N, C-alpha and C positions, 0 to 999 in steps of 0.2 A: 546572671540575668540580663546583663547589658552587652553581651557578645553579639556581634553581627547586627548592630543597631545603628550603623552609620547613616542609613537613609533617614531614619527618624530624627537623629541629631541634626543632620543637615537641614531638614525641613524646618525644625525649630529655629535654627540659626537664620534661615531665610526670613521667617516670620518676624524675628526680632529686628533684623536689619530694615525690613519694611516698616516696622513700628517706629524705629528711630527716624525714618524719613517721613513720618506723619501718615502712614497708611496702615490702619488696623487690619488684622487678618485672624482667621480661626483655623485650628488644626485639631482633628479628632482622631484619637488612637483607639481602635477597636480590636476585638479578638476574643477567643475563648478564655475560660478560666485558666490562669497560670501562664498566660502568654507574656507576662512581664510588663504590662502597661503601667502599673503603679510604680514599679521599679524605675521605669523610664522617666516618669513624672518626677520622682524624688531626685533623679540625677540632673534634671534641668535646673539652670541653663547649661551646665556642664560644658562639653566641647563647643556648644553653640555660641558661647561667649556671653558672660554675664556681667562684665565690668560696666558699671554705671547703670545697671538695670535694676529696677525695683520689682521684687517678686512678691506676688500675692498668692497664697495657697489656701485651698479648701478641700476637705475630704467629706463627701456626702455619705450618709449612713441611713439605713432603713428606719431606725428609731427617730430620726430627726426630719423625716420626709414631710411631716405636718407643720413644721415650724417655718412660717412664712418668711421668706428672704433669709433663711438660716445660712445658706451657702454664701450669699452676698455679705452677710455680717462676718462670716469666717474670713473671707478675703480681706475685708478692711481691717479686721482685728489682727490678722497676720502681718499687716503692713506696719502697724503702730510701733512694734518693737524694732523696726528697721529704719525708721526715719527720725530726724531730730525732734526733740520734745515740743519745741515751739511750733513746728509744722503740724505735728500730730494734734496739738491743741486747737489749731485753726479749723480742722475739718471733722474732728471726732464728734462735735456737737452741731455739725452743719445740719440745717433743716432738711436738706436734700437727703441726708442719710437717716435722720430720725423720722422722716415721713414714712419709712418702711415699717416702723413699729405699729402704725395705725392701719397698715394695709393688710387685707386678708386674702384668702385664696378664692373666695366667691367671685362671681362675675363682676359684681360692683358696677361702678360707673366707668365706662371706657375712657372717658376724658381724664378721670382721676387716676386711673391705672397708668395711662400714657404719661401723665405728669410725673408720677413716681419713677417710672422707668427712665424717662428722659432726664429727670433730676439726678439719678444715680449715674447716668451716662456723662452728664456735664461735670459731676464731681470727679469722675475718673479722668476726664479731659483736663481738668485743672491740676490734678495730682500728676498726671503724665506730662504736664508742661515742664516739670522739673527734670524728669528722666523717663525713658521708655519703660513701659510696664509689661511684665510677663505674668499673666493670670493663669494659674494652674488649678484645675478642678478634677479631682479623682472620683470615679464611679458616678457619672452623671445619671445613670439609671435610677439612682436613689435620691437625687436632688429634689428639693421642694419645687413646686410648680412656679411660684413667683420668680425664684432665682433663675429657673430655666427660661422663663419668658424674657427676663432681663438680658440673659446671655444671647438669646436669639435677637433681641432688640439691638444689642451691640453689633452682632454680625451683619444686620441689615443696614446699620447706619455707621459705617466705619470711618467716615470722613472726619478729620480733625482729631481722631483718637490716636495717640501714640501707644498702642497696646497690642500685644500678641496673646491670644487666648488659646490655651492647649487643654483639652479635656480628654477623659477616657470614658469609654462606654463598653460594658461587657456584652458580648454577643449572647443571644438566647435568653436573657433575663427578662421577666415580665415587665419590669419597670421601663425597659427600653421601648415598649409599645405605647406608652402614654402619649397623648396628643402634644403635650409640651415638649417632649423629647423629639417627636417627629417634626414639630415646628422648627426646633433647633437644627435638625438635619436638613430641612428644606431651606434653611438660611444659607446653605452652600459652603460649609467648612471643608477644608481639604481632609479627606479621610485616608488614614494609613492603617494597615493591618500588619503588625510585626510578625515576620515569618517564623516558622519553627526553626530551631537551631539545626545546623548541618552536622554531619559526622565530625567534621574538623573542629567545630565549636565544642562538641561533646568531648573530643580528645583533650581540648584545652581545659575544660572544666574538670575533667578527671585528674589531669596533672596538677591543677591548682588545689583541688581538695585533698589529694593524697601526697603531694610533694614529689611524685614520681610518675613517669609515663605509665599508662595502663596497658595491659596486654590487648592486642587487637580484638580478641574474642570478648573480653570484658567491655571494651568501649562500644563494640558493635551491639552487644546485648543491651547496654544502657540506652543506646539510641533507639534500638528496636522496641524496647519495653516502654519507652516514654514518648516515642514519636517526635522527639526534639522539643517537647513542651518544657520550658524552663522551670516551672514550678515542680513538675513531677521529677525532672532530672536532678535539680538541686536538692530536693527533699530526700531522694534515694541516696545520693552521694553523701550528703551530710550524715544521714543515719548510719551508713556503712562505715564511714570514717570514724564516727563516734563509737561504733562497735568494735573497732580495731581490725576491720576487714582490709585486705590488700586488693588492689585492682588487678587481680590475676585471673587467668582463664578458669581456675578452680572455683572462683566466686561469681562467675558470670550467671549461673543459674539463679542465684539468690536475688538478682535484680528483678526477676519476674514475680517473685513471691513476697518480697519485703513490703511491709505496709506501715510506713512511718506514722505515728499517732498524730503529729501536727498536720500532716497532709490530710489525714482522714478528717480531722476537725475542720480544716479549711473547706474541704469538699462538702462536708455535712452542712456547714453554714450556708453554702451556696444552694444546696438542695432545699433547705428549709425556706429559702426566699422565693422558691418557684411556685407556679400556679398548681392547683389541685391536679389537673391532668398530667402535668409533667412529673409531679411527685409520685402519683399512682403508677404511671408507666415505668418509672425508675424502680419502684418497689416490685412491680411485676417482673421486670427483667432480672432483678436480684433473686427473686423466688425461683426463676427459671434457670438460674445458674450463671447469670451475667451475660447471657446471649440467648436469642430466640428469634424465630420468624415473627415479623411484625404483627401478623394477625393473631398469633397466639398471645403475644404480650398485650395486645389491645383487649382481647377477650378477658384475660385474667385481670386487667386493670379496670374493666367495666367501662370502657370508653367506646364511643361510636367512631366510625372511620374518620370523620372530620376532626374530632378531638384528638384521636390517636396520631393522625398525620401531623397536626400542629405540635403536639407534645414531642413526637419523635424528632421533628425538625429543630425544636428548641434544644433538646438534649445534644443533638449533633453540633449546633452552633455553640453551645456551652463547652464543647470539647470533651464531653463525658462519654461519648459513644464513637465507635468506628464501625465501618462496614455497613453500607447502605442496604444490601440484600438481607443480611442476617445481622442486625445491630448487636454489638457487644460492647461491654464497658472498656474504656480506654486503658484502664489499669485495675488491678484487683483492689486497690485502695478505694475505688469508686464504690465497689460493693460494700466495703466496710462503712463507707460514708452513708450509704442508704440505710444500713442497719442502725447506725448511730442516730439517724434522724427519725426512726420509728420506734414504737414500743415493742416489747417481747410478744405481747398478745397479738399485735398486728402482724408481726413477722410470722408467728406460728400459723395464724389463719391463712395468710397468703401462701405459705409453703404447702399447707394441706390442700388448698385449692389448686396449686400448681401441679402437684403430683397427680391429682385426679384429672386435671385438664390434659396433661401429657399422655396419660394412659388412654383417655377417651379419644384422643386424636391419633393414637397409634404411633407415638414417638418411639425412637430407637430405645432398646432396653437400657443401653449404657446411660442415656440421658435421664431416664426415669430413675434408674438406680442411683445416679449421682444425687438426685433430689431426695430420695429416700434416705440415703446415708447421711446427708448433711442436715436433715431436719428430724425433729422428734415427732414424726407423724404417727398416727394410730396404725396398728396392724391392719393390713388389707389382705383378703384371701388370695389375690393374684400376685402379691409382692414377692414371695419367696421364689416363684418361677422367674419373674423378671430379674431379680437380683442374681440368681444362679446363671441365667443366660448372659447377663452383663459380665459376670466373673469369667465365664468361659471365653467370651470375646476378648476381655482384657488379657487373659493368659495367652491366648493365641497371638495377641499383639505385643507380647513381651512386657507386660505391665502388671506384675504380680501384686504390687502394692494396692492398686485400684481393685483388683480381684479380691484381695483379702478384706478390704473395707466392705465390699458388697456382701461377702459371705458372712462376715461377723454380724452385719445388720440382719441378714436372713436368719441367722441363728437366734438373734434376739426375738424375732417374731415367731420362732418355732421351738418353743420350750419343751414340747412333749417328746419323750424319748421314743425312738423307733427308726425304721429304715430311712425315712426322709431326713431326719436329723443326722443320721450316720453318713448319708451321702454328702450333706453339706460339710460335715466335719472332714471327710476325706478330701473334698475339694479345697477346703481351707488349708489342709496339710500340704497339698500340692502348691498352693499359692505362697506359703511361707517357707518352703523347704530350702530355698536359696539364702534366706536371711535369718532364719531362726530354726535350726534343726531340732532343738529341744522341744519347741512348741509343735513342730511338725510331728514328732514322735508321740507327743501327748495327744494331739488330735486324732492320730491314727489309732492309738490304743482305745480311745473313747469310741471311735467309729466301729471298730471291730467288735467291741462289747455289745453294740446295739444291733448287730447283724446276726442272722441265724443261718443264712445260706453260705456254705463253705467257699464257693467261688467268689461271692461278693466280699467275704472276709479276706480272702487271699488278695483280691484286687485292691482292697483298702490298705492291706499291709504293704503292698508294693508301692504305695505312695511315699514310703520312707525313702529318702535319698539313698542311692545304691552304694555310696562310699567305695567306688572302684579303686581309688588310690589312697583312701583314708581308712579309718577303722570304725566299724559300727559299734555303738554301745551294747553292752551285754543284754539289756532289756529288749532292744530292738531285734537282736539276733534270736532271742528266745521267742519273740512274737512271730518272726518269720518262720522259725522252725515249727512252732505250734500250728500255724495256719497251713503250712506245707503238709504236716501230718494229717490234718483234718481233710485236706483236699485229696491226698493220695498221689501215687506216682503218675507221671505224665503218660506213660505207656498205656495206662488203663482209661485215659480220659480223651475227650474230643473237644474241638472248638475252643471257646474262651477258657474253659477250665484247663485244657491241656496247655494253652499258652501261659496261663498263670502258674501252672506247676513247673514248666520249663524255666520261667523267669525266677521263681522262688529257688529252684535248684541252683541256678546261676549265682544268685545272691549268696546262698548259704555256702556253696563251694568256694566262692571268692572270699567270704568271711573267714574261712579256715585256711587261707593261703600261707599263714605264718607257721602252721603246724606241719612238720615234714610228712607225717602220716596222711593228713588231709591233702597235702600237695601231691603226694604220690597217688592217692586215690583219684584226684582230678586228672592226672596224666593217664592213668589206666582207663578212666572213663572216655577220654579222648581217643585212645587207641581202639577201644571197643566200638566206637562210632564209625570206624573204617577210614579209608583214605579220602573219601569224599562224603563227609557227614551231610545230612539234610540241612539246608539253609533257606527253606522256602518262607518260613514265618519269622517274625521279629524275635519270638522266644527262642527259636532254634539258633538264630544268629547271636543272640545275647549269650546263650550257654556256650556256643562255640568260641566266642571271643574270650570268655572267662577261662575256658580250658586251654585255649591257645596261649594266653598270658601265663598260666601256670606252667605249661611246658617250656615256655621261653625263659622264665626266671630260673627254673630248675635246671635248664640245659638239657632237657630230655629230648628235644627235637634238634634237627640241624637247621641252619638258617634257611636252606632251600625249602625244607618242609614247612617251616613257619611262614615263609613268604607265600608259598602256594596256598595254604589255608587262609592266610590274611587277605590275599587277592580275591579269593572266592567270596569271602564275607563282604568285601567292598563291592564286588560285582552284583551281589544280591541285595545290598543295602542301598535304598534311595539316598541320594546326596542331599539330605535335608539340611537347612541352614542352622537348626537348633539341635545340638547333640549333647546338651547339658547333662542329661541324666541317662544317657545311653552308655553301652559298654564299648562304643567305638573308639574312644581314646586308648583303650587297651590294645586294640588292633594297630592303631597308629604307633604306639610304643614298640610293639613286637616287630612291625615292619621296619621301623627306624633302626632297631637293634640288628635286624637281619640285613641291613644295608640295601634295602629294597624300597626306595622312597618315591620313585617316579610315579607309580600308581597312586600313592597317597597324595602327592602334590596335585595331580589332575583331579582326583576325587574331591579334595578340599576346595579346589578352584570351582568345580561344578556346584558345590554347596554354597560357596560364597556368591556365585552369580544369582542364586535364588533369593538372596536377601533383598527384601523390598526396600527401595530407597524411601526415606521418610524424613520429614523435618525434625529438628531437635526439640525436645521439650525444654523447660526451664532448667532442669538438672543436667542437661548435656547429653542425655541418652535418647535413643529414637522414640518418637511418639507412637509408632506402630512398627510391626515387624519384630525385631529381636531385642530382647532386654539385655542388660549388662552382663548377666551370666553367660548367655549364648555368645555374645561378642567376645567375652574373655576366653571361652573355650575355643572359639575359632582362632583367636590370636595365639593361644597356647599350643594348639596343634600345628599351626604354621611355624611357630618358633622351633618346635621339635624337628620338623622336617627340614627346615633350613639349617639347623644345627647338625643334623645328620649329613648334610651336604657340605658342611664346613663354612657356610656363609654367615660368619659371625655378626657382621654389621646388621644385616636384615633380621637375623634371629633375635638380636638384642632389641631392635626396634619393636618387634612384635611382643617380646617379653615386657617391654616398658608399657605397651598398651594393655597388657593383662593387668598391670598394677593400676593403670588409669581406671579401668572398668571395675576392678574389684579391689579397691584400696584397703588393705588390712583384713578384709573379710574374715572375722574371727569365728563365724559360724558356718556350718554346712560342709558337705563333702568337698565342694569346690576349693576350699582353702587349702586342703592337703594336695589336691591335684595341681593347683597352680604353683604351690611351693616347690613341687618336684620339678616342674618345667623351669621355673625361675632359677632354681639351684643348678640344674643342668647347664643352662646358658651361662650362669655366673662362673661355673667351674672352668669353662672354656675362655670366657672373656677376660677373667682375672683382673677385674677392676675392683679394688678393695671397697670403695664407696658403694658400688652397686651390690657387692656381696654382703656388706653390712645391712643394706636395706632389705635384701632377700631374707637374711637370717632374722631380722626383726619381724618381718611379715610371717615367716614360717613359725616363729616362736609363739604366735597367737592362734595357731591352728587348733581347732577344737579336738580333733581326733586324728593325729598325723599318721599313725601306722608305720610299719617297718620301712616301706619304700621311701616315705617322706623323711623319716628320721635319718635314714642312711644317707640320702642325698644332702641333707643339711649338715650332717657330721662331716662328710667329705668336704663340704664348703668351709666348715670351720677349720678343718685341717689345712686347706689351701691358704686361708688367712694366717694361720700359725706359721706355715712355711714362708709366706711372704714377709713375715716379721723376723724370720731367721730362727724360729723355734723349731728346729728340725726334729728333735727328739719328741717333743710334745705332739707335733704333727703326725709323726710316724705312729705313735701310740694311739692317737685318735683314729687313724686309718686302719690299723690292725684290729682295734676293738670293733670297728664297724664291720670289718671282714669276718671276724669271729661270729658276730651276731647274725650276719647274713648266712654264713655256712651252717649255723645251728638251726636255721629255719629251712635249710635245703635250697637256698637261693645261690646258685653257682654261676649265674650269667655273667660273662665278661663284658657283654655288649651293653647291658643296662646299668650295671653298677661297677664302674671302673676303679675299684679300690686297689687291685693289684698293681696296675701301672703307677699309681701314686706311691704305693709302698715300695716298688722297685726303685723309683727315682729317689725316694727319701733314704732308703738303705744305702744306695750308691753315694749319695751326698754325705752321709755320715761315715763313709769308709768301710761299710760292711759288704764287701763284694760278694762273699759267699751267700749271704741271705738274699742279696739282690738277684744273683743268678738263679738261685733255687726258685724264687717266686717268678722270675721271668720265664723259666722253663715250664712251671705250672701254668702260667698264663698262656704260653705258646701252645701247650697241649690242649687246653680247653678251647682256645681260639681255633685250632685245627678241627676239633670235633664240631664246633659250631659252624665254621666255614664261611662266615661273612668276611668279604675282602677288607673292610675297614678295620675290623677287630684283629684279623690275622696279620694284616700289614702293620698295625700298631705294635703287636707283640713281637714281630720280627725286628722292627725298628728299635724297640727297647733292648732286645738281646744284642743287636748290632752295636748299640752304644756301649754295652758292657764288655764286649770282646774286642781286642785289638787285632791288628794284622789282617791277614787274608780272610780269616773267618768272619771278623766284624764287617769287612767290606762286602763279603758274599751275602751276609744276612741283610745288610742294608740294600744291596742290589736286588735281592729277592723281595724285600719289602716294597721297593719302588715298583717292581713288576706286578706284584699282587695288587697294590693300591691303584694301579692304572685301570683296574676293573671295578673300582669302588666309586660310589657317588660322592664320597667325602673328599673334596679337593684339598681341604686344609691338611688332612693326614698325609696326602701325597706330597704336599709342599714341605711338610716337616721331614718326611723320609728323604726327599731330594736335598733338603738342607743338610741333614746329617751325612748323606753320601758325599755331597760336594765338599764338606769340611774334611771328611775322612780321606778323600782322594788328594787333598792338599793343593793341587794345582794342575794345570794342563787343560786342554780343550774339554775333556769330559767333566772335570770339576766345574769349569766355567759354565758349561751348558746346564749342569744340574742346578747350580746356584741361580742362574738366570731364570730357568723355568720355575724354580721355587719362588723367586721373587714375583714373577708374573701371577702365579697362583695365589700367593699370599696377598697381593694387592687386590685381586678379584674377590678374595674372601674377607677383605676388610682388615687384614693384618699386614700392612705394607712393610713393616720393619722387622719381619720375622728373621730375615737372613742377616747374619753378622759375619764379617770376615776381617781379619787383620786389625781387630780392635775397633773397627769402624762399621757402623750400621749402614747397610746399602739396600736399595730397593731390589737389586738384581734384575732390573728391567730398565729400558731406556726412558720410560716415562710412566706416570700414573695414568691409566685410561680415564677418559672423561666420564665414563659411566660410574666411576667410584662415587662421585658427588652428584647430587640431584641438581637440576637446572637452577633452582633457587640458591643452593649452596655455591654453585659456580659463579652466579652473578655477584654474590656477596664477596667471594674470593677475588674476583676481578677488581672490584672497587677497593678492597684492602690493598691489592697490588698497586693501585693508583695513589695510595697514601691517605684515603679518606678515613675519618673516625666513624665509630658506630652510629653516632647521632647523624652524621652527614649521610651515611649509607641508608639509614632509616628514612630520611627525607627524600633521598634519591629514588628509593624503591617504593615509597608510600606505605611502609610497614612500621611496626613499633621497634624501638631499640632492643627490647627483650627478644623479639623475633630474630633480629640480627645476631644477638649473642647466642641464641639457640643454634642457628645455622653455623656459626663459627665453631661452637663446641663440637657439633657433629663432624665438621670438616677436620678438626684437629684429631679426633678419635679415628676417623677413617684413614687419614693419611699418616697417622703415627707421629705427629709433630707436636711441639709444645706451645706454640703461640703464633700470633700474627706475623712476627718477624720472619719465621720460617715459611709461613704461607705466602708472604710477599716476595720471598727470595726469587731471584731471576730464573733459576733452574726449574721452578715450579710452574712457570708460565705455560710452556707447551704441554706439561703433564696434565694441567687442569683444563686444557682446551682454551686457554686465554689467548686473545688476539690483540690485546692492546691495553 
């Protein structure tokens, strides 16, 4: 509370020095609620210098405002304990002081009042003769009138007084408008307004409260949520520290929603002391959601324009409001304080009136819905339509939680069974499908039972998440099958009904993908659709995507055929930013497996450009545009395409963002899909800690399905191999392979279990089994035809065979992989070939190219030779590190510590640590000593 208060302490010190020289002066500290005026007063004389100074203190209170000269008596009483007993005895019964007991607040006789005031002044002059006086009065707006007149009298007659008077006055309080207070202000005290704390002060407070520097996102949120108000800031930090929260970015959102009880009580006391117009306007704003246009708030409060303007100005001066055009509470705790200062009946009546007022004035549906949801208002005939409209808006904005709240309230007001209730249930299912799949299925089942039209029943059933990479529960499959049977085949239908039938067929065919017979039927269905199946409608594209995936996992198509169909689907599919519940991720998987990712990358980039930039909400997600599920899908697809290009660093960065947006997500189809992507990245990155995190997340999937369990088991095997448990790892891989084969899934591109098994057999010394599997992998790779898969198979065989045959296989692998998008696979083949060649210009060229490619892919230490790891390139390109990482690396090279670097760059030490960790991983080094080594200077683009 005392940070950045040097100006105020200096002013107090100047006043004390003037008092010591025989010149009395007055200083007034003003400001809104929580500005720290009282804390400043308590700290005086503090740095101002209090040696040899006698301090008199008083704290005015509303309950004592009628006690004449109450503040004056507090001041003299506070001095008695601080002076020698003999001196106190001399003046405590002084007639000049006891005369105040007979004085009243009425006008009385002017001469008599003058005599009392002058008598007290002369008593102060006598006491001050011994030592300078510092007179401190807190909350002058509540002081009794005679004491205020006396303080004004002192200010107008300073000569001969060795006293400095410092008082505090709260802005906006009704007591501050009393004539006696205005007279005191007219006496000319020096007025200071302690400023709001700066971001630097906020960082200091965070560090003091938590004992560690806070993340930059956390401290920025603290400053933004409180506006630098010391009371708000310290209250929030104290509560978070007491709750055991850490000052990390993950807790930044909580700053906006936390409502400390002590803060609420303090603000409620402040509101109770305000005038009727101020209280009523605050209550109206609370009923309107904490913000509203001034004329609406005034109408709801029952105030005329003059009263409303004055009340609004007072609330602003109190610091309880921000935003002049559309006033809003400075913090959510203010709304709680309004509630605490009113009765439940008053709040209920005000909410009822607010809802009707907003509807009458044509307010946005979202605002009316918010009021309906948060108050127990009586049902209204127009409420269901408003709530549904608000829910649709929230869903489009990527805010399913708000949509779900609105729809639940609409259902409360629509108890009668029928189509209207069914539609609300179907909408609610769509709102919760990302967070509570079981509730979604329950709502859909209820909705279908209330509908009689087959098309409407089918559309409701399609609200169940598609589970394109997970497994649908049996009841959900049964419901889809039943509604599809009622609707009939798509060939006999038109319009919406045909679309619904196509989408139902897609869902049901995909649900049977783990059955070899169903998988074969899907492949046959695709072939019957011809070389160029119709892709005009979303339903046609969804079905084609499902059938493409079935053909890809079974190996029934070639990579060229899969790529051709996948590209056609993308050409016809708009690049929408939200693909959460579409079949498009299946197309992305197929194209990545086909080593045809250029079209995918450009298509994803087009969709990303359509994302609406939006400010963050308190929870860290966008306030409009895409929700966390849509963002996670986007990052997952980008991670897959980057992985297919061998760009491990960038792929991991996007995979980490998936975890940020969907941490743990135990419910919904997305959990399985994201686990697949994370496991694929982890298999290539081979970071045990990252792999363990992915397995932990995957273990919480609601319905993983074969693709998810297969990828997670391969990841388990990689960890077992990393621990040296070769036999256990091999058994895990072979078991996974048997399960995939039993389901008819023979794809070498999407499920690389054979390459792992080949390597493990070879490590265990079983060359025969390794070569047999390598031959099988090679044969399947040739049939599929994707350069990345075929080149990998050739490299594996080349590793198993010695002499000229092995060299020829590796040479062929390099040739094939030059036509692949996967630069990392090419680097691996070049590395194997360079080692096999042993020496000479050709080997040097292969290793050098391998090193350059490995660095670009984020694996700079891939190449090893002569027992010593080498980059295989003259330097690490500057593009490997981001500009921020390079700046940090430069300062490390200069010998600066993390704290010094943080100060130099104006960031948190945690941000420096993050940049260093990323740099170590990208460069394949162990710590700052290697980063600072001389040979890294030109590699990182360092110049000094």
